[in-house]
GUMIDO-806708 format. One line per 5 residues: number of its first residue (from 1); for each residue x negated, y negated, z of N, C-alpha, C. Coordinates in Angstrom, 2 decimals. Layout:
<recs>
NUM) X/Y/Z/X/Y/Z/X/Y/Z  ... $
</recs>
This chain:
<recs>
1) 29.15/159.50/-70.13/29.78/160.66/-70.13/31.15/160.37/-70.65  32.10/160.76/-71.51/33.36/160.07/-72.15/33.89/161.16/-71.26  35.24/161.11/-70.64/36.23/161.98/-69.92/37.22/162.49/-71.41  38.27/163.54/-71.20/39.08/164.39/-72.21/40.11/163.34/-71.52  41.15/163.60/-72.15/42.10/162.89/-72.29/42.89/163.14/-71.41 $
6) 42.93/164.68/-70.77/43.74/165.51/-69.28/43.07/164.70/-68.40  41.49/164.37/-68.07/41.29/163.94/-66.84/41.47/162.47/-66.83  42.02/161.72/-67.77/42.41/160.65/-67.59/43.82/160.15/-67.32  44.56/161.34/-67.55/46.20/160.82/-66.75/46.10/160.97/-65.97  47.41/160.00/-65.28/47.43/159.99/-63.96/48.16/161.26/-63.01 $
11) 48.23/161.00/-61.82/48.53/162.71/-61.60/50.30/163.19/-61.83  50.82/162.39/-61.92/52.18/162.68/-62.31/52.33/163.44/-64.02  51.68/162.61/-64.76/51.20/163.03/-66.01/50.53/164.40/-66.16  49.68/164.66/-65.60/49.06/166.26/-65.41/49.72/166.95/-65.00  50.95/166.63/-63.84/50.88/167.93/-63.48/52.88/167.99/-64.18 $
16) 53.22/166.87/-65.32/54.00/167.33/-66.14/53.45/167.83/-67.25  52.37/167.94/-68.14/51.30/168.71/-68.77/51.53/170.46/-68.25  51.07/170.54/-66.93/51.25/171.96/-66.20/52.06/173.02/-66.54  53.25/171.96/-65.99/54.68/172.71/-65.93/54.67/172.79/-67.45  54.56/172.27/-68.72/54.72/172.64/-69.74/53.74/173.89/-70.51 $
21) 52.64/173.49/-69.64/51.89/174.70/-70.44/51.83/176.30/-69.90  52.94/175.96/-68.09/53.20/177.44/-67.75/54.51/177.94/-68.22  55.34/176.91/-68.77/56.38/177.29/-69.43/56.45/177.52/-71.11  55.45/177.12/-71.30/54.83/177.87/-72.72/53.93/178.72/-72.56  53.61/178.73/-71.71/52.64/180.85/-71.24/53.81/181.60/-70.58 $
26) 54.50/181.14/-70.54/55.31/182.10/-70.15/56.30/182.65/-71.30  56.94/181.78/-72.45/57.37/181.82/-73.40/56.63/182.86/-74.44  54.98/182.85/-74.11/54.15/183.54/-74.86/54.22/185.13/-73.89  53.65/184.91/-72.95/54.43/186.40/-72.56/55.44/186.80/-72.46  56.66/186.49/-72.25/58.04/186.79/-73.15/57.84/187.36/-74.51 $
31) 57.62/186.68/-75.78/57.23/187.20/-76.92/56.30/188.20/-77.15  55.28/187.80/-76.84/54.12/189.20/-76.30/54.63/190.53/-75.60  55.47/190.61/-74.91/55.66/191.68/-74.09/56.59/192.51/-75.23  57.43/191.50/-75.92/58.11/192.40/-76.55/57.65/192.53/-77.99  56.68/192.02/-78.15/56.35/192.30/-79.82/54.94/193.67/-79.63 $
36) 54.38/193.51/-78.55/52.89/194.01/-78.59/53.05/195.91/-78.82  54.71/195.95/-78.71/54.71/197.51/-78.98/55.02/197.69/-80.36  55.10/196.84/-81.08/55.80/196.63/-82.54/54.78/196.98/-83.43  55.32/198.15/-84.07/54.05/198.31/-85.46/52.52/198.57/-84.73  52.51/199.32/-83.80/51.03/199.41/-83.28/49.93/199.50/-84.44 $
41) 48.22/199.02/-83.81/48.11/198.00/-83.35/48.48/196.67/-83.98  49.01/196.73/-84.54/49.37/195.02/-85.29/49.85/194.26/-84.45  51.21/195.05/-83.97/52.00/193.92/-82.79/50.72/193.78/-81.66  50.69/194.49/-81.03/49.19/194.22/-80.15/48.18/192.88/-80.18  47.35/193.42/-81.45/47.16/192.18/-82.07/47.04/191.43/-81.88 $
46) 48.67/191.09/-82.59/48.82/189.31/-83.12/49.61/188.69/-81.28  50.42/189.83/-80.20/50.44/188.98/-79.59/48.99/189.02/-78.45  47.67/189.44/-78.16/46.67/189.25/-78.07/45.91/187.90/-78.39  46.17/188.31/-79.86/44.95/186.59/-80.47/46.12/185.93/-80.72  47.34/185.46/-80.29/48.16/184.72/-80.14/47.59/184.04/-78.43 $
51) 47.72/184.75/-77.68/47.31/184.54/-76.31/45.96/184.03/-76.12  44.91/184.90/-76.83/43.51/184.40/-77.05/43.24/182.26/-77.53  44.53/182.69/-78.59/43.99/181.09/-78.82/44.36/180.05/-78.43  46.22/180.49/-77.87/46.71/179.26/-77.02/45.90/179.10/-75.79  45.05/179.86/-74.94/44.43/179.41/-74.06/42.99/178.91/-74.54 $
56) 42.12/179.29/-75.41/41.04/178.82/-76.01/41.33/177.18/-76.41  42.61/177.11/-76.97/43.08/175.98/-77.23/42.58/174.81/-75.94  43.41/175.33/-74.75/43.74/174.30/-73.77/42.58/174.35/-73.19  41.87/175.28/-73.41/40.31/175.10/-72.27/39.65/174.24/-73.71  39.47/174.23/-74.26/38.93/173.12/-75.19/39.68/172.02/-75.46 $
61) 41.02/171.75/-75.32/41.67/170.29/-75.04/41.19/169.74/-73.60  40.76/170.48/-72.28/40.55/169.68/-71.28/39.51/170.03/-71.13  38.47/168.78/-70.33/37.79/169.10/-69.76/37.56/169.87/-68.16  38.50/170.13/-67.57/39.22/171.24/-66.33/39.35/172.40/-66.93  39.59/173.44/-65.93/40.00/174.46/-66.56/41.69/174.58/-65.81 $
66) 42.11/174.04/-65.30/43.84/173.74/-64.64/44.48/174.43/-66.04  44.45/173.52/-67.17/45.38/173.73/-67.92/45.58/175.60/-68.42  44.20/175.69/-68.80/44.44/176.81/-69.41/44.43/178.15/-67.81  43.76/177.53/-66.88/44.53/178.69/-66.08/46.14/178.84/-65.79  46.55/177.69/-65.19/48.07/177.77/-65.69/48.88/178.62/-66.80 $
71) 48.15/177.98/-67.95/48.69/178.87/-69.09/48.80/180.43/-68.90  47.18/180.92/-68.13/47.63/182.51/-68.58/48.15/183.02/-67.34  48.21/181.88/-66.05/49.49/182.83/-65.21/50.80/182.40/-65.56  51.40/181.55/-66.52/52.70/182.30/-66.76/52.88/183.30/-68.00  51.96/183.48/-68.77/51.21/184.39/-69.49/51.53/185.88/-68.76 $
76) 50.71/186.01/-67.94/50.90/186.80/-67.30/51.68/187.30/-65.91  52.52/186.38/-65.53/53.78/186.23/-64.70/54.43/186.56/-65.32  54.74/185.84/-66.86/55.73/186.42/-67.04/56.16/188.58/-67.73  54.71/188.81/-68.18/54.69/189.98/-69.04/54.42/191.13/-67.74  54.46/190.30/-66.27/54.31/191.11/-64.90/55.82/191.52/-64.93 $
81) 56.77/189.96/-64.87/57.71/190.37/-64.75/58.86/191.35/-65.30  58.75/191.07/-66.64/59.09/191.88/-67.73/58.79/193.66/-67.41  57.50/193.33/-67.16/56.81/195.05/-67.05/57.73/195.82/-65.81  58.34/195.70/-64.86/59.46/195.94/-64.09/60.10/196.46/-64.33  60.29/197.51/-64.26/61.73/198.59/-65.16/62.74/198.40/-64.35 $
86) 64.01/197.73/-65.45/65.09/196.82/-65.09/66.29/197.60/-66.05  67.32/198.32/-64.65/68.19/198.97/-65.66/67.73/200.04/-66.47  66.62/201.16/-66.18/66.53/202.30/-66.64/65.00/201.70/-67.98  65.18/200.11/-68.02/64.97/200.36/-69.78/63.14/199.73/-69.14  61.90/199.83/-69.87/60.57/200.08/-69.80/60.03/199.24/-70.95 $
91) 59.60/198.22/-70.97/59.85/197.29/-72.04/57.60/197.81/-71.76  57.15/198.15/-70.93/55.47/197.89/-70.96/55.31/199.40/-70.37  55.36/200.44/-71.61/55.74/202.21/-70.83/53.68/202.15/-70.92  53.39/203.09/-70.28/51.99/203.51/-69.89/50.91/203.94/-70.74  51.48/204.17/-71.75/50.68/204.53/-73.49/49.46/203.83/-73.36 $
96) 48.50/203.84/-74.56/47.26/202.86/-74.78/47.63/201.50/-75.28  48.63/201.44/-75.90/49.35/200.09/-76.37/49.88/199.30/-74.56  50.43/199.95/-73.96/50.73/198.64/-73.39/49.69/198.57/-72.16  48.97/199.78/-72.09/47.56/199.32/-70.70/47.24/198.28/-71.74  46.52/198.35/-72.84/45.89/197.33/-73.61/46.65/195.82/-73.28 $
101) 48.02/196.13/-73.73/48.60/194.56/-73.50/47.72/193.70/-72.10  48.43/195.09/-70.88/48.29/194.35/-69.75/46.62/193.69/-69.58  46.20/194.75/-69.45/44.72/194.38/-69.30/43.99/193.21/-70.14  44.94/193.43/-71.48/44.23/192.54/-72.52/44.39/191.21/-72.33  45.24/191.09/-71.49/45.51/189.75/-71.59/44.82/188.68/-69.85 $
106) 44.61/189.72/-68.94/43.80/189.26/-67.72/42.76/189.19/-68.46  41.87/190.03/-69.49/40.36/189.74/-69.68/40.16/189.01/-70.62  41.27/188.73/-71.55/41.08/187.24/-72.52/41.60/186.15/-71.14  42.14/186.29/-70.57/42.34/184.94/-69.69/40.96/184.88/-68.65  40.02/185.67/-68.08/38.49/185.96/-67.59/37.86/185.12/-68.39 $
111) 37.75/185.52/-69.74/36.35/185.08/-70.31/36.81/183.50/-70.86  37.98/183.44/-71.15/38.00/182.15/-71.89/38.14/181.33/-70.32  38.36/181.37/-69.12/38.34/180.87/-67.71/36.63/180.27/-67.25  36.11/181.65/-67.86/34.56/181.66/-67.25/33.58/181.21/-68.28  34.43/180.87/-69.61/33.57/179.95/-70.51/32.88/178.49/-70.42 $
116) 31.81/178.45/-70.40/31.14/176.95/-69.83/31.86/175.85/-70.99  31.94/174.78/-70.61/32.33/173.65/-70.92/31.38/173.60/-72.09  31.14/173.66/-73.39/30.08/173.50/-74.35/29.23/172.10/-74.82  30.77/171.23/-74.65/30.69/169.67/-74.85/29.34/168.94/-73.53  30.02/169.51/-72.51/29.13/168.89/-71.68/27.94/169.86/-71.49 $
121) 27.51/170.90/-71.61/26.12/171.64/-72.19/25.53/170.78/-73.06  26.01/171.03/-73.90/25.27/169.85/-75.36/24.82/168.04/-74.43  25.73/167.70/-74.16/25.26/166.42/-73.51/23.94/166.55/-72.25  24.27/167.45/-71.65/22.53/167.76/-70.68/21.35/168.54/-71.28  21.76/169.00/-72.62/20.38/169.42/-73.20/19.96/167.83/-73.87 $
126) 20.69/167.12/-74.70/20.57/166.10/-75.09/19.68/164.69/-74.07  20.52/164.43/-72.95/19.87/164.08/-72.35/18.35/164.49/-71.93  18.28/165.90/-71.35/17.26/166.52/-70.77/15.86/166.72/-72.07  16.62/166.55/-73.44/14.82/166.66/-74.47/14.78/165.33/-75.46  15.20/164.13/-74.52/15.00/163.02/-74.83/13.72/162.54/-74.04 $
131) 12.77/161.76/-74.64/11.80/161.56/-74.65/12.09/159.66/-73.42  11.35/160.11/-72.74/10.89/158.94/-71.96/9.72/157.70/-72.22  9.89/156.48/-72.40/9.19/155.91/-72.81/7.83/155.84/-72.52  7.39/156.49/-70.65/6.05/157.05/-70.52/5.55/158.31/-71.55  6.12/159.00/-71.58/6.02/159.91/-72.62/5.17/159.82/-73.89 $
136) 6.18/158.48/-74.76/5.52/158.08/-76.06/3.81/157.43/-75.81  4.33/156.57/-75.12/2.79/155.52/-75.06/2.48/155.75/-73.19  1.58/156.51/-73.20/1.38/156.29/-71.73/0.55/155.33/-71.18  -0.63/154.81/-72.09/-0.88/153.62/-71.78/-0.32/152.13/-71.59  1.31/152.39/-71.65/1.75/151.39/-71.74/1.84/151.04/-70.41 $
141) 2.32/149.36/-70.16/2.33/149.00/-68.85/3.86/149.68/-68.25 $
</recs>
């Protein structure tokens, strides 16, 4: 069973990748928090679509869930920090679009992280569907 590139990395490189993914997730959360209210519902769809593609790309690239989970943490963390009212400014109002952004990020992260590793599932099916030599010719010694 071949390992993915992330699993073959040494520990320090994996930590570096996770740090970069956290920063990229925070940048997406920052941009998405500002964009989601612009031109409703186009801004919301663009922000959530970008987050979904980012997390799905991370999930498909690595054989483990940690890069996608770290990216989701960055997006959700930055979105939560910017949701706090500071100086009388509210970036995520309590309207339908704001609630959709808040819960949409969590829902996308949940779906992407819960999705099974399809490459591993196909390998398991291929092995289980293969015939053993005894099944081909039961009279052979």
